[in-house]
Short mmCIF file of the C-alpha atoms (twelve columns), coordinates in Angstrom:
data_MODEL
# 
_entry.id   MODEL 
# 
loop_
_atom_site.group_PDB 
_atom_site.id 
_atom_site.type_symbol 
_atom_site.label_atom_id 
_atom_site.label_alt_id 
_atom_site.label_comp_id 
_atom_site.label_asym_id 
_atom_site.label_seq_id 
_atom_site.Cartn_x 
_atom_site.Cartn_y 
_atom_site.Cartn_z 
_atom_site.pdbx_PDB_model_num 
ATOM 1  C CA . MET A 1  70.905 144.802 -62.582 1 
ATOM 2  C CA . PRO A 2  72.705 147.186 -60.221 1 
ATOM 3  C CA . ASP A 3  76.376 146.985 -59.355 1 
ATOM 4  C CA . SER A 4  77.437 144.851 -56.403 1 
ATOM 5  C CA . PRO A 5  77.598 146.845 -53.162 1 
ATOM 6  C CA . ILE A 6  81.410 146.617 -53.187 1 
ATOM 7  C CA . ARG A 7  81.646 147.945 -56.744 1 
ATOM 8  C CA . ALA A 8  79.112 150.715 -56.004 1 
ATOM 9  C CA . ARG A 9  81.008 151.694 -52.851 1 
ATOM 10 C CA . ASN A 10 84.279 151.792 -54.773 1 
ATOM 11 C CA . LYS A 11 82.748 153.995 -57.471 1 
ATOM 12 C CA . LEU A 12 81.543 156.422 -54.804 1 
ATOM 13 C CA . ALA A 13 84.928 156.413 -53.080 1 
ATOM 14 C CA . ALA A 14 86.695 157.042 -56.398 1 
ATOM 15 C CA . LEU A 15 84.758 160.291 -56.752 1 
ATOM 16 C CA . HIS A 16 86.564 161.552 -53.642 1 
ATOM 17 C CA . SER A 17 90.011 160.197 -54.504 1 
ATOM 18 C CA . TYR A 18 92.978 162.483 -54.028 1 
ATOM 19 C CA . GLY A 19 90.777 164.993 -52.191 1 
ATOM 20 C CA . ALA A 20 88.508 165.633 -55.174 1 
ATOM 21 C CA . THR A 21 85.121 167.245 -54.674 1 
ATOM 22 C CA . PRO A 22 82.650 165.560 -57.020 1 
ATOM 23 C CA . ASP A 23 79.794 167.258 -58.794 1 
ATOM 24 C CA . PRO A 24 76.766 167.044 -56.438 1 
ATOM 25 C CA . ASP A 25 74.601 165.339 -59.075 1 
ATOM 26 C CA . THR A 26 77.289 162.762 -59.817 1 
ATOM 27 C CA . GLU A 27 77.750 162.044 -56.120 1 
ATOM 28 C CA . ALA A 28 73.979 161.761 -55.598 1 
ATOM 29 C CA . ALA A 29 73.748 159.269 -58.466 1 
ATOM 30 C CA . ALA A 30 76.613 157.228 -56.996 1 
ATOM 31 C CA . ARG A 31 74.948 157.217 -53.563 1 
ATOM 32 C CA . ALA A 32 71.638 156.129 -55.120 1 
ATOM 33 C CA . ASN A 33 73.454 153.342 -56.966 1 
ATOM 34 C CA . LEU A 34 75.036 152.204 -53.686 1 
ATOM 35 C CA . ALA A 35 71.686 152.217 -51.885 1 
ATOM 36 C CA . THR A 36 70.037 150.295 -54.732 1 
ATOM 37 C CA . SER A 37 72.796 147.710 -54.798 1 
ATOM 38 C CA . LYS A 38 72.537 147.192 -51.019 1 
ATOM 39 C CA . ILE A 39 68.757 146.738 -51.180 1 
ATOM 40 C CA . ASP A 40 69.073 144.382 -54.158 1 
ATOM 41 C CA . LYS A 41 71.672 142.259 -52.329 1 
ATOM 42 C CA . ALA A 42 69.627 142.154 -49.127 1 
ATOM 43 C CA . ILE A 43 66.531 140.960 -51.001 1 
ATOM 44 C CA . ARG A 44 68.476 138.323 -52.936 1 
ATOM 45 C CA . ASP A 45 70.256 137.084 -49.786 1 
ATOM 46 C CA . SER A 46 66.961 136.903 -47.875 1 
ATOM 47 C CA . LEU A 47 65.225 134.980 -50.656 1 
ATOM 48 C CA . ALA A 48 68.107 132.517 -50.818 1 
ATOM 49 C CA . VAL A 49 67.442 131.583 -47.182 1 
ATOM 50 C CA . SER A 50 63.639 131.847 -47.144 1 
ATOM 51 C CA . PRO A 51 62.278 131.826 -50.695 1 
ATOM 52 C CA . HIS A 52 58.609 132.400 -49.850 1 
ATOM 53 C CA . ILE A 53 57.422 135.930 -49.179 1 
ATOM 54 C CA . SER A 54 53.688 136.451 -48.701 1 
ATOM 55 C CA . ASP A 55 51.690 138.883 -50.802 1 
ATOM 56 C CA . ALA A 56 51.267 141.093 -47.730 1 
ATOM 57 C CA . GLU A 57 55.031 141.199 -47.189 1 
ATOM 58 C CA . ILE A 58 55.627 142.026 -50.850 1 
ATOM 59 C CA . GLY A 59 53.003 144.768 -50.623 1 
ATOM 60 C CA . HIS A 60 54.739 146.189 -47.567 1 
ATOM 61 C CA . LEU A 61 58.115 146.296 -49.341 1 
ATOM 62 C CA . VAL A 62 56.604 147.873 -52.451 1 
ATOM 63 C CA . GLY A 63 54.897 150.506 -50.302 1 
ATOM 64 C CA . LEU A 64 58.132 151.204 -48.424 1 
ATOM 65 C CA . ILE A 65 60.070 151.754 -51.642 1 
ATOM 66 C CA . LEU A 66 57.340 153.923 -53.151 1 
ATOM 67 C CA . ASN A 67 57.098 156.078 -50.017 1 
ATOM 68 C CA . HIS A 68 60.819 156.772 -50.149 1 
ATOM 69 C CA . SER A 69 60.812 157.501 -53.862 1 
ATOM 70 C CA . GLY A 70 58.634 160.582 -53.688 1 
ATOM 71 C CA . ILE A 71 55.330 158.905 -54.579 1 
ATOM 72 C CA . ASP A 72 52.500 160.403 -52.542 1 
ATOM 73 C CA . GLY A 73 51.105 158.329 -49.690 1 
ATOM 74 C CA . GLU A 74 47.691 157.771 -51.258 1 
ATOM 75 C CA . THR A 75 49.141 156.317 -54.467 1 
ATOM 76 C CA . SER A 76 51.614 154.223 -52.504 1 
ATOM 77 C CA . THR A 77 48.837 152.786 -50.344 1 
ATOM 78 C CA . ARG A 78 46.710 152.044 -53.422 1 
ATOM 79 C CA . VAL A 79 49.574 150.164 -55.082 1 
ATOM 80 C CA . GLU A 80 50.408 148.316 -51.871 1 
ATOM 81 C CA . ARG A 81 46.793 147.166 -51.490 1 
ATOM 82 C CA . ALA A 82 46.604 146.123 -55.131 1 
ATOM 83 C CA . THR A 83 49.724 144.013 -54.619 1 
ATOM 84 C CA . VAL A 84 48.022 142.052 -51.852 1 
ATOM 85 C CA . GLY A 85 44.908 141.241 -53.814 1 
ATOM 86 C CA . GLY A 86 42.594 144.137 -54.405 1 
ATOM 87 C CA . ILE A 87 41.887 147.762 -53.652 1 
# 
């Protein structure tokens, strides 16, 4: 489970404390952790209000995440279609 968005934000901010310049890889990892924690919180908050998400909506979200993770479009589309009940 990722950090909370507040904790992730604080970790990122700590890298820059007292005018420090963090290692680019360390900063990138902290930014990825912050993005992941924000997405995780948004999904959990949304499901708390409206617990049912259709297969098509789940497929869309899976495809969106895969497209932004460097997976090629064809593979992403195949996985998205499989999520909603068949290729």
